[in-house]
ZAMARGU-4260 file (C-alpha; in steps of 0.2 Angstrom, whole numbers, plus 5000, padded with zeros to 4 digits):
<rodrens>
0) 5205/4991/4976 | 5215/4976/4981 | 5232/4971/4974 | 5231/4952/4972 | 5248/4948/4964
5) 5264/4956/4957 | 5277/4950/4945 | 5294/4957/4939 | 5297/4951/4921 | 5315/4952/4916
10) 5313/4943/4899 | 5300/4939/4887 | 5284/4933/4895 | 5266/4930/4893 | 5261/4948/4889
15) 5276/4955/4880 | 5294/4953/4874 | 5299/4968/4885 | 5304/4968/4903 | 5288/4974/4913
20) 5280/4975/4930 | 5264/4966/4932 | 5251/4971/4945 | 5236/4961/4946 | 5222/4972/4954
25) 5204/4969/4959 | 5194/4985/4957 | 5179/4978/4966 | 5164/4989/4965 | 5175/5002/4956
30) 5173/4991/4940 | 5156/5000/4939 | 5165/5017/4939 | 5175/5021/4923 | 5183/5038/4922
35) 5168/5047/4913 | 5157/5043/4928 | 5169/5050/4941 | 5166/5069/4942 | 5182/5080/4940
40) 5193/5065/4941 | 5202/5068/4925 | 5204/5086/4928 | 5212/5084/4945 | 5223/5070/4939
45) 5229/5080/4924 | 5232/5095/4936 | 5244/5084/4947 | 5252/5076/4932 | 5251/5087/4916
50) 5263/5076/4907 | 5249/5063/4905 | 5243/5074/4891 | 5258/5069/4880 | 5253/5050/4882
55) 5247/5044/4865 | 5239/5028/4872 | 5229/5018/4859 | 5228/5034/4848 | 5247/5034/4846
60) 5247/5053/4847 | 5248/5066/4860 | 5232/5068/4869 | 5226/5051/4866 | 5226/5046/4884
65) 5216/5062/4888 | 5203/5056/4876 | 5202/5039/4884 | 5199/5048/4901 | 5185/5058/4894
70) 5177/5044/4885 | 5178/5033/4900 | 5192/5020/4904 | 5194/5009/4919 | 5205/5013/4933
75) 5218/4999/4930 | 5222/5008/4914 | 5224/5025/4922 | 5236/5017/4935 | 5246/5010/4921
80) 5249/5027/4914 | 5252/5036/4930 | 5265/5023/4935 | 5274/5026/4918 | 5273/5045/4920
85) 5280/5045/4938 | 5295/5035/4931 | 5297/5047/4917 | 5297/5062/4929 | 5310/5054/4940
90) 5322/5052/4925 | 5318/5034/4919 | 5312/5036/4901 | 5299/5022/4899 | 5284/5022/4887
95) 5276/5005/4885 | 5262/4998/4895 | 5246/4988/4894 | 5231/4983/4905 | 5220/4968/4902
100) 5205/4961/4911 | 5207/4943/4917 | 5195/4931/4909 | 5181/4925/4919 | 5186/4937/4934
105) 5175/4953/4933 | 5184/4968/4939 | 5201/4959/4940 | 5215/4967/4928 | 5233/4964/4924
110) 5242/4981/4924 | 5258/4980/4915 | 5271/4994/4912 | 5290/4994/4907 | 5304/4999/4918
115) 5322/5002/4920 | 5325/4999/4938 | 5315/4987/4948 | 5313/4995/4965 | 5309/5012/4958
120) 5296/5004/4946 | 5287/4995/4960 | 5287/5011/4970 | 5280/5020/4955 | 5266/5007/4955
125) 5262/5010/4973 | 5263/5028/4971 | 5251/5027/4956 | 5239/5016/4966 | 5238/5028/4980
130) 5237/5044/4970 | 5223/5037/4959 | 5214/5031/4975 | 5216/5048/4983 | 5206/5056/4969
135) 5191/5045/4972 | 5176/5047/4983 | 5180/5044/5001 | 5172/5027/5002 | 5184/5020/4988
140) 5201/5027/4993 | 5207/5012/5003 | 5220/5001/4994 | 5224/4984/5001 | 5240/4973/4997
145) 5251/4988/4993 | 5265/4980/5004 | 5268/4968/4989 | 5275/4983/4980 | 5287/4989/4994
150) 5287/5006/5003 | 5275/5019/4997 | 5286/5034/4989 | 5277/5047/5000 | 5266/5049/5015
155) 5255/5061/5005 | 5248/5052/4990 | 5245/5068/4980 | 5262/5076/4984 | 5269/5073/4967
160) 5286/5082/4970 | 5289/5071/4985 | 5285/5055/4975 | 5297/5060/4961 | 5310/5064/4974
165) 5308/5047/4982 | 5309/5038/4965 | 5325/5048/4960 | 5333/5042/4976 | 5329/5024/4972
170) 5335/5027/4954 | 5351/5036/4958 | 5362/5022/4965 | 5359/5011/4950 | 5358/5025/4937
175) 5371/5023/4923 | 5381/5038/4920 | 5380/5047/4903 | 5395/5037/4895 | 5389/5020/4901
180) 5371/5024/4896 | 5377/5029/4879 | 5386/5013/4876 | 5372/5003/4882 | 5360/5012/4871
185) 5371/5010/4856 | 5373/4991/4859 | 5354/4989/4860 | 5352/4999/4844 | 5363/4985/4836
190) 5352/4972/4844 | 5367/4966/4855 | 5362/4959/4872 | 5366/4969/4887 | 5369/4962/4905
195) 5373/4973/4920 | 5386/4963/4931 | 5387/4974/4946 | 5378/4989/4954 | 5390/5001/4945
200) 5395/5002/4927 | 5402/4985/4923 | 5392/4979/4908 | 5392/4963/4898 | 5388/4965/4879
205) 5384/4949/4870 | 5383/4932/4878 | 5394/4917/4882 | 5411/4916/4872 | 5406/4930/4861
210) 5404/4943/4875 | 5413/4959/4878 | 5414/4969/4894 | 5415/4987/4898 | 5417/4998/4913
215) 5412/5016/4908 | 5423/5019/4892 | 5436/5006/4898 | 5433/4990/4887 | 5439/4972/4888
220) 5451/4977/4874 | 5459/4991/4884 | 5477/4986/4888 | 5482/4987/4906 | 5499/4993/4901
225) 5491/5007/4892 | 5480/5012/4907 | 5496/5011/4918 | 5506/5022/4905 | 5491/5035/4904
230) 5490/5035/4923 | 5509/5040/4924 | 5509/5058/4917 | 5527/5060/4916 | 5530/5043/4907
235) 5516/5048/4895 | 5525/5064/4891 | 5542/5056/4889 | 5535/5043/4877 | 5526/5056/4867
240) 5541/5067/4866 | 5552/5053/4860 | 5539/5050/4846 | 5541/5068/4841 | 5524/5074/4847
245) 5522/5091/4854 | 5522/5091/4874 | 5527/5104/4887 | 5543/5103/4896 | 5542/5098/4914
250) 5548/5086/4928 | 5542/5076/4943 | 5546/5082/4961 | 5542/5075/4978 | 5547/5091/4988
255) 5540/5108/4989 | 5557/5116/4987 | 5561/5105/4972 | 5545/5111/4964 | 5550/5130/4966
260) 5567/5127/4959 | 5561/5118/4944 | 5548/5131/4941 | 5561/5144/4940 | 5571/5134/4928
265) 5556/5131/4916 | 5552/5150/4917 | 5535/5157/4920 | 5520/5154/4919 | 5520/5136/4925
270) 5507/5122/4929 | 5508/5111/4945 | 5497/5095/4945 | 5497/5078/4954 | 5506/5065/4944
275) 5492/5052/4944 | 5477/5064/4947 | 5461/5065/4936 | 5446/5076/4933 | 5457/5091/4935
280) 5458/5088/4954 | 5473/5097/4962 | 5478/5106/4945 | 5484/5124/4946 | 5488/5135/4931
285) 5494/5152/4928 | 5508/5152/4941 | 5519/5167/4940 | 5528/5167/4957 | 5536/5156/4970
290) 5523/5158/4983 | 5509/5153/4971 | 5520/5138/4966 | 5521/5133/4985 | 5502/5134/4987
295) 5499/5124/4971 | 5512/5110/4977 | 5503/5108/4993 | 5486/5107/4984 | 5493/5094/4971
300) 5501/5084/4985 | 5484/5080/4993 | 5480/5070/4978 | 5497/5062/4974 | 5514/5059/4982
305) 5523/5064/4966 | 5519/5081/4958 | 5522/5087/4940 | 5528/5105/4937 | 5529/5110/4919
310) 5529/5124/4907 | 5512/5131/4904 | 5507/5129/4886 | 5496/5144/4880 | 5480/5140/4870
315) 5462/5134/4872 | 5458/5118/4881 | 5452/5104/4869 | 5447/5086/4872 | 5450/5075/4857
320) 5442/5058/4858 | 5451/5044/4849 | 5442/5027/4846 | 5451/5012/4838 | 5464/5024/4831
325) 5453/5037/4824 | 5447/5054/4830 | 5428/5053/4832 | 5425/5070/4841 | 5433/5086/4847
330) 5426/5098/4860 | 5433/5114/4866 | 5431/5115/4885 | 5427/5131/4894 | 5431/5133/4913
335) 5417/5136/4925 | 5413/5155/4924 | 5399/5167/4927 | 5395/5183/4918 | 5390/5198/4929
340) 5374/5208/4928 | 5379/5222/4940 | 5365/5216/4952 | 5369/5199/4959 | 5384/5192/4968
345) 5395/5178/4961 | 5387/5166/4973 | 5370/5170/4967 | 5376/5169/4949 | 5383/5152/4952
350) 5366/5147/4959 | 5357/5153/4943 | 5369/5142/4933 | 5366/5127/4944 | 5347/5128/4940
355) 5351/5122/4923 | 5342/5104/4923 | 5357/5097/4913 | 5368/5100/4929 | 5369/5087/4943
360) 5381/5080/4955 | 5395/5069/4950 | 5394/5062/4932 | 5376/5057/4932 | 5371/5072/4922
365) 5377/5080/4906 | 5384/5095/4916 | 5390/5096/4934 | 5384/5108/4947 | 5397/5121/4951
370) 5403/5119/4969 | 5411/5133/4980 | 5427/5126/4987 | 5444/5130/4993 | 5451/5130/4975
375) 5438/5142/4969 | 5440/5154/4984 | 5459/5154/4981 | 5457/5158/4963 | 5445/5172/4967
380) 5456/5179/4980 | 5470/5181/4967 | 5459/5194/4958 | 5453/5202/4974 | 5436/5195/4974
385) 5425/5183/4984 | 5408/5174/4982 | 5400/5190/4989 | 5407/5201/4975 | 5395/5209/4963
390) 5403/5209/4946 | 5399/5223/4933 | 5387/5219/4919 | 5396/5209/4906 | 5411/5205/4917
395) 5417/5187/4915 | 5423/5179/4931 | 5433/5163/4930 | 5429/5151/4943 | 5441/5136/4940
400) 5459/5134/4934 | 5454/5120/4923 | 5440/5117/4910 | 5435/5100/4916 | 5416/5096/4915
405) 5418/5088/4932 | 5422/5105/4940 | 5407/5113/4931 | 5415/5117/4914 | 5405/5118/4898
410) 5410/5112/4880 | 5408/5117/4862 | 5409/5105/4848 | 5424/5108/4836 | 5424/5091/4827
415) 5421/5098/4810 | 5434/5112/4811 | 5450/5103/4818 | 5465/5104/4806 | 5470/5087/4799
420) 5488/5089/4806 | 5480/5091/4824 | 5470/5075/4820 | 5486/5066/4815 | 5495/5071/4831
425) 5480/5065/4842 | 5479/5048/4833 | 5498/5045/4835 | 5497/5050/4853 | 5483/5037/4856
430) 5494/5024/4847 | 5510/5028/4857 | 5500/5025/4874 | 5491/5010/4867 | 5473/5015/4871
435) 5458/5009/4861 | 5447/5023/4868 | 5457/5038/4872 | 5454/5056/4878 | 5468/5068/4872
440) 5469/5085/4882 | 5476/5096/4868 | 5480/5115/4870 | 5479/5126/4855 | 5476/5144/4852
445) 5467/5140/4836 | 5461/5121/4833 | 5458/5125/4814 | 5477/5128/4812 | 5492/5116/4814
450) 5499/5116/4831 | 5516/5117/4824 | 5512/5135/4818 | 5501/5141/4833 | 5511/5133/4847
455) 5502/5122/4860 | 5502/5103/4861 | 5497/5088/4871 | 5496/5091/4890 | 5488/5074/4895
460) 5482/5057/4888 | 5467/5049/4897 | 5461/5032/4899 | 5442/5030/4902 | 5437/5047/4895
465) 5420/5053/4898 | 5408/5056/4884 | 5397/5069/4891 | 5405/5084/4882 | 5403/5075/4865
470) 5386/5068/4868 | 5377/5084/4873 | 5389/5099/4871 | 5384/5116/4878 | 5384/5122/4860
475) 5387/5114/4843 | 5383/5097/4836 | 5380/5082/4847 | 5391/5067/4842 | 5387/5049/4843
480) 5404/5043/4850 | 5397/5027/4858 | 5393/5019/4841 | 5411/5018/4835 | 5416/5010/4852
485) 5402/4996/4849 | 5407/4995/4831 | 5425/4992/4836 | 5420/4978/4849 | 5408/4970/4837
490) 5413/4973/4819 | 5398/4972/4807 | 5395/4954/4803 | 5402/4948/4819 | 5389/4939/4830
495) 5387/4945/4848 | 5376/4930/4854 | 5380/4912/4856 | 5367/4900/4850 | 5353/4897/4862
500) 5343/4881/4863 | 5327/4883/4874 | 5317/4868/4877 | 5301/4866/4886 | 5286/4854/4887
505) 5277/4844/4900 | 5288/4829/4899 | 5305/4825/4891 | 5313/4841/4893 | 5328/4835/4904
510) 5332/4820/4893 | 5331/4831/4877 | 5342/4844/4884 | 5355/4831/4888 | 5353/4823/4871
515) 5356/4840/4862 | 5371/4844/4874 | 5379/4827/4870 | 5377/4830/4851 | 5385/4847/4852
520) 5399/4842/4863 | 5402/4828/4850 | 5403/4843/4838 | 5417/4850/4847 | 5408/4865/4856
525) 5408/4870/4874 | 5391/4868/4880 | 5382/4877/4895 | 5367/4867/4900 | 5353/4869/4913
530) 5342/4856/4919 | 5331/4852/4934 | 5347/4843/4941 | 5358/4858/4939 | 5370/4869/4928
535) 5382/4859/4918 | 5398/4864/4908 | 5400/4851/4895 | 5397/4835/4905 | 5403/4842/4922
540) 5390/4847/4935 | 5395/4864/4941 | 5380/4869/4952 | 5367/4857/4959 | 5350/4864/4960
545) 5333/4865/4950 | 5341/4876/4936 | 5326/4876/4924 | 5322/4894/4927 | 5328/4911/4920
550) 5341/4914/4934 | 5351/4899/4929 | 5349/4903/4910 | 5358/4920/4914 | 5372/4912/4923
555) 5376/4901/4908 | 5375/4916/4896 | 5387/4926/4907 | 5400/4912/4906 | 5414/4917/4894
560) 5419/4899/4891 | 5402/4894/4884 | 5400/4892/4865 | 5382/4886/4865 | 5368/4887/4878
565) 5356/4872/4880 | 5342/4877/4892 | 5328/4868/4900 | 5314/4880/4901 | 5301/4876/4914
570) 5283/4883/4916 | 5286/4890/4933 | 5300/4902/4928 | 5291/4909/4913 | 5276/4913/4924
575) 5287/4920/4938 | 5299/4932/4928 | 5299/4927/4910 | 5313/4920/4900 | 5331/4922/4905
580) 5336/4928/4887 | 5328/4940/4874 | 5328/4928/4860 | 5332/4910/4856 | 5340/4903/4840
585) 5331/4886/4843 | 5315/4885/4853 | 5306/4869/4856 | 5290/4863/4863 | 5290/4844/4865
590) 5272/4842/4871 | 5259/4849/4882 | 5248/4839/4893 | 5238/4842/4909 | 5251/4846/4923
595) 5253/4860/4936 | 5235/4865/4932 | 5226/4875/4945 | 5242/4885/4949 | 5246/4903/4946
600) 5230/4906/4936 | 5233/4892/4924 | 5218/4881/4924 | 5217/4873/4907 | 5228/4864/4895
605) 5225/4878/4883 | 5232/4891/4895 | 5247/4880/4899 | 5250/4879/4880 | 5250/4898/4880
610) 5263/4899/4893 | 5274/4886/4884 | 5272/4895/4868 | 5282/4910/4875 | 5298/4900/4871
615) 5294/4899/4852 | 5286/4916/4851 | 5304/4922/4857 | 5313/4913/4843 | 5324/4925/4833
620) 5318/4929/4815 | 5332/4918/4807 | 5329/4904/4821 | 5319/4889/4821 | 5304/4883/4831
625) 5304/4864/4834 | 5286/4857/4837 | 5278/4840/4840 | 5266/4836/4825 | 5258/4822/4836
630) 5253/4834/4850 | 5237/4844/4847 | 5243/4858/4858 | 5259/4860/4848 | 5248/4862/4832
635) 5239/4876/4841 | 5255/4884/4847 | 5262/4884/4829 | 5251/4899/4824 | 5262/4910/4836
640) 5279/4902/4833 | 5292/4913/4825 | 5307/4908/4814 | 5306/4893/4803 | 5295/4879/4810
645) 5302/4861/4810 | 5291/4847/4815 | 5295/4830/4822 | 5283/4815/4823 | 5283/4797/4827
650) 5271/4794/4812 | 5280/4789/4796 | 5277/4794/4779 | 5262/4782/4776 | 5252/4788/4791
655) 5257/4806/4793 | 5244/4820/4794 | 5239/4830/4779 | 5247/4845/4787 | 5264/4837/4789
660) 5263/4830/4771 | 5260/4847/4764 | 5274/4854/4775 | 5287/4842/4768 | 5280/4844/4750
665) 5283/4862/4752 | 5302/4859/4756 | 5299/4861/4774 | 5310/4853/4787 | 5304/4838/4798
670) 5311/4823/4807 | 5300/4807/4807 | 5301/4790/4814 | 5298/4777/4800 | 5291/4761/4807
675) 5302/4746/4805 | 5314/4734/4814 | 5325/4741/4828 | 5312/4754/4833 | 5311/4761/4816
680) 5322/4773/4806 | 5324/4791/4810 | 5323/4801/4794 | 5326/4820/4791 | 5316/4829/4777
685) 5324/4845/4772 | 5323/4856/4756 | 5314/4842/4747 | 5327/4829/4751 | 5326/4814/4762
690) 5340/4808/4773 | 5341/4793/4785 | 5349/4797/4801 | 5350/4781/4811 | 5339/4767/4818
695) 5330/4771/4834 | 5337/4756/4842 | 5355/4762/4840 | 5351/4775/4854 | 5354/4766/4870
700) 5341/4777/4879 | 5327/4769/4869 | 5331/4752/4877 | 5332/4744/4860 | 5318/4754/4852
705) 5304/4750/4865 | 5305/4767/4874 | 5294/4777/4862 | 5295/4793/4873 | 5314/4793/4871
710) 5312/4790/4853 | 5301/4806/4852 | 5314/4815/4862 | 5328/4810/4850 | 5318/4816/4835
715) 5317/4833/4843 | 5335/4833/4847 | 5339/4828/4829 | 5328/4842/4823 | 5336/4855/4834
720) 5354/4850/4829 | 5350/4848/4811 | 5342/4866/4811 | 5359/4872/4818 | 5368/4864/4803
725) 5376/4850/4814 | 5382/4836/4802 | 5370/4821/4802 | 5384/4809/4806 | 5389/4819/4821
730) 5371/4819/4827 | 5370/4800/4825 | 5387/4798/4835 | 5381/4809/4849 | 5364/4799/4851
735) 5374/4783/4850 | 5384/4789/4865 | 5369/4794/4875 | 5362/4781/4886 | 5348/4780/4900
740) 5361/4778/4913 | 5361/4788/4929 | 5377/4797/4923 | 5369/4802/4907 | 5352/4806/4912
745) 5348/4805/4931 | 5331/4800/4935 | 5326/4797/4917 | 5323/4778/4914 | 5339/4773/4923
750) 5341/4754/4924 | 5350/4744/4938 | 5351/4725/4938 | 5356/4716/4955 | 5350/4702/4965
755) 5340/4694/4951 | 5329/4710/4951 | 5328/4724/4938 | 5326/4741/4945 | 5320/4756/4935
760) 5321/4774/4942 | 5311/4786/4932 | 5304/4804/4937 | 5287/4801/4930 | 5278/4814/4941
765) 5262/4816/4931 | 5249/4805/4922 | 5256/4808/4905 | 5274/4803/4911 | 5267/4788/4919
770) 5257/4783/4904 | 5273/4784/4893 | 5282/4774/4906 | 5268/4761/4906 | 5271/4758/4887
775) 5289/4753/4891 | 5284/4742/4906 | 5271/4733/4895 | 5285/4729/4882 | 5295/4722/4896
780) 5281/4713/4906 | 5283/4696/4899 | 5301/4695/4905 | 5297/4696/4924 | 5286/4687/4937
785) 5279/4703/4944 | 5280/4722/4941 | 5280/4732/4957 | 5279/4751/4957 | 5282/4765/4970
790) 5272/4780/4964 | 5268/4798/4969 | 5263/4815/4962 | 5266/4832/4970 | 5252/4837/4981
795) 5248/4854/4972 | 5241/4845/4957 | 5222/4844/4955 | 5211/4830/4963 | 5207/4823/4946
800) 5226/4822/4941 | 5230/4813/4958 | 5216/4801/4955 | 5221/4798/4937 | 5239/4795/4943
805) 5232/4781/4955 | 5221/4774/4941 | 5236/4772/4929 | 5246/4764/4943 | 5232/4752/4946
810) 5232/4747/4927 | 5251/4746/4925 | 5258/4738/4941 | 5255/4721/4950 | 5258/4729/4967
815) 5259/4747/4972 | 5267/4758/4985 | 5260/4775/4986 | 5270/4788/4995 | 5270/4807/4998
820) 5284/4817/5006 | 5292/4828/5002 | 5279/4833/4989 | 5264/4836/5000 | 5264/4854/4995
825) 5251/4860/5007 | 5239/4845/5007 | 5235/4837/5024 | 5247/4822/5027 | 5239/4806/5019
830) 5227/4815/5007 | 5237/4812/4991 | 5240/4794/4996 | 5222/4792/4999 | 5217/4800/4982
835) 5229/4789/4973 | 5223/4774/4982 | 5205/4778/4977 | 5211/4779/4959 | 5220/4762/4959
840) 5204/4754/4967 | 5193/4761/4954 | 5205/4753/4941 | 5202/4736/4949 | 5217/4735/4959
845) 5214/4723/4974 | 5216/4731/4990 | 5229/4719/4997 | 5241/4725/4983 | 5240/4743/4988
850) 5251/4750/5001 | 5254/4768/5007 | 5269/4776/5017 | 5271/4794/5019 | 5290/4796/5019
855) 5300/4793/5003 | 5315/4785/5011 | 5304/4772/5020 | 5293/4769/5005 | 5308/4766/4994
860) 5316/4754/5007 | 5299/4744/5009 | 5297/4743/4990 | 5314/4736/4988 | 5311/4723/5001
865) 5295/4718/4993 | 5305/4712/4978 | 5310/4694/4974 | 5322/4687/4960 | 5313/4689/4943
870) 5303/4705/4948 | 5304/4722/4940 | 5303/4736/4952 | 5299/4753/4946 | 5303/4768/4958
875) 5297/4786/4954 | 5307/4797/4966 | 5307/4816/4971 | 5325/4815/4979 | 5333/4807/4963
880) 5351/4806/4969 | 5347/4800/4986 | 5335/4786/4980 | 5347/4780/4966 | 5360/4778/4980
885) 5347/4769/4990 | 5344/4757/4976 | 5363/4754/4973 | 5366/4751/4992 | 5351/4739/4993
890) 5355/4722/5000 | 5340/4709/5001 | 5338/4700/5017 | 5340/4681/5018 | 5325/4672/5011
895) 5312/4666/5024 | 5306/4649/5026 | 5290/4644/5017 | 5275/4649/5027 | 5283/4663/5037
900) 5273/4679/5037 | 5279/4693/5025 | 5266/4706/5031 | 5273/4724/5031 | 5268/4733/5046
905) 5268/4750/5038 | 5256/4745/5024 | 5238/4750/5025 | 5227/4736/5029 | 5214/4731/5015
910) 5199/4736/5025 | 5205/4753/5027 | 5207/4755/5008 | 5189/4748/5006 | 5182/4760/5018
915) 5192/4775/5010 | 5184/4769/4993 | 5167/4768/5000 | 5169/4786/5007
</rodrens>
């Protein structure tokens, strides 16, 4: 077997809407060996991973995958299930996967499976490949290309325990604790987007300006003042006492002798604890003498410079959780303890408790392992015991002063039995401190009776309370305490997402994105925009880069200043890792033509259309898919588009297709260009009504209505904004304010007039783009003596695309400069220029009008110097900013006397072109 490729999909992609790992695997001769032909394979696999018997597979019930093994399935499918099971065993509950054969490539499969943590998921894939291979006959056990998946999780491919341990080690540093995980799960159940902002527990819910953040149970609504008050136990107690709430008497001390003196004054027993401690660290209870107080002070002083000594309140330890002013859960906490059996020592009994799978280290598990430490030894010593002591049968041995879960305690749910008076006390306490999510430590002999009758009271108020004891109590009913937190952050009916406009297509993406952004800015919204030029906030370039991929989209969606995201969405990012968002409100496919074919397994226009259709397949149920009715691939894509389809077309009512006519007659939404003066009229059809928006010529970017490709882009922009309920007059004003200047749309039909020459800069980098530009040039040709062009195409395109680029150039221009760098992309230097030259010659371009220069800067300079007053020079650059500046800085040389040679030394001689063409 051989690994050919791997991908980490973080958003919707070609195969699913779920994040997945993809491993492309070539089975080689194993294609002829499904599992029913491999003796004892299924039995040995199930012996190593018995959990596979629970996989439903296509039968959607336990045992389904075993049936597939017995009936015969291919090894790629087996590897998918093993990768899932290894993650499940390591504590990452994932369930979805699929394996598909690659068309026209026998034995090659795409194996896909869901994940929660990327490195662990890749390692699970590597472990699955090695494990499955190890069960095959000796001659089939080699696996090539595993290095793509990272380090194998175990030296022994069949040592499942070692594989699981290695995966757990990868998962642990990024694993969310129970509190954060519960909040994330609750948000996802509500359909609220979730983004992790660091390696710990800082989480963003929602997007853009509608986002909220949490860190564990601290929310963005949690007051810093409230956190500071809760952290100062003495101040908290003072405020609660002044509000008439029951709290124990006590004081703060800094010195040991002061602690002893105050303990005598308060009367025994007393409690000593650090002023700003947490999780029960440094707390000692049941202190009846001065020596015990001294020891307790020294322990507390290890955690805080100031120490509280207070009267001990008798009663059972309860944690009351208050969210948004309401009690949502109550748990009675039990200190860590063991029950003797007359045979085993205390240390052995602790080991037995720690075998509970719910117990782990820190806060990662629902319960915490009990650790033998100095505090425990001191407590045991008070009763004359030690870890080696064997308690009698039934004897209860208390191991901790406090009942905190973090020191090994357990919890019993008491939510349904707490007395309303005690509920009121807890809710008032949360309000006094000012916490939106608050944990009240409440001592009461009987929680079912009012504390004013039984005695007891509030001993502590906690910011960032843990949810473990409520989510999965040791006994009693589990409580969904995360849901009320999410409901408080996002009240029902309030949106958590900003609108997302995702725009793709072969040509016109950048211009359309900028048109939409200009309209939305005109509507008073803060717009985050991504293009191939960079990331923008309103009209300000914030990051200069090719920002048409998912990483840039996520950057915009994390920005709390952004009200709406307008995202150029390129083919490459979709193939590499999927979309940067789970769903779009507006998804648009402008057109699909032959470009980037032969790359990453996309060889046909139909396959390219499938890639681009991911954008409209990911439109939200109440969103809109914007499609080009004049493009045959968009008609094909429409079958898979979600939301409401909105068509745009350059064809008017008289010549529109029957499909479009029926769509409009059915009260569907469409934006058309009606033929006429000034480039025609842009018309919106919606709900059976016809509205004129503006003349196309009113949009400066259409150059008076002659640039039809920008009219088409404007139609798409009108359709998108109208679908989002932007007023038509605002749309028209936004388009009127959008020109083809370099400032508004760099590299897209930028015009500069100087020295009697008109210069046009346009990033036409494929045949379809050049053909559209050619229509504009034809409309302008009569105004100029000659039309000169500097033309190129990236070297990773197919030979036929490069030849077509040259052929079109030969038809459009009077003289041509072909250039390559920096877009050679793996081809030998000169090869791309040679192919384009052949295309131009085949189109009938005379050899003496074709020049070739490799480097862009030199080719631009030479092209500019070829120009004369009355010429039109069209430059198609790669380095857009640099070349535009080169045009602005250009100063022609003084005119030469008649008869002086103007030969260009860098140009290819005509004979060379003829020889190339003959070859």
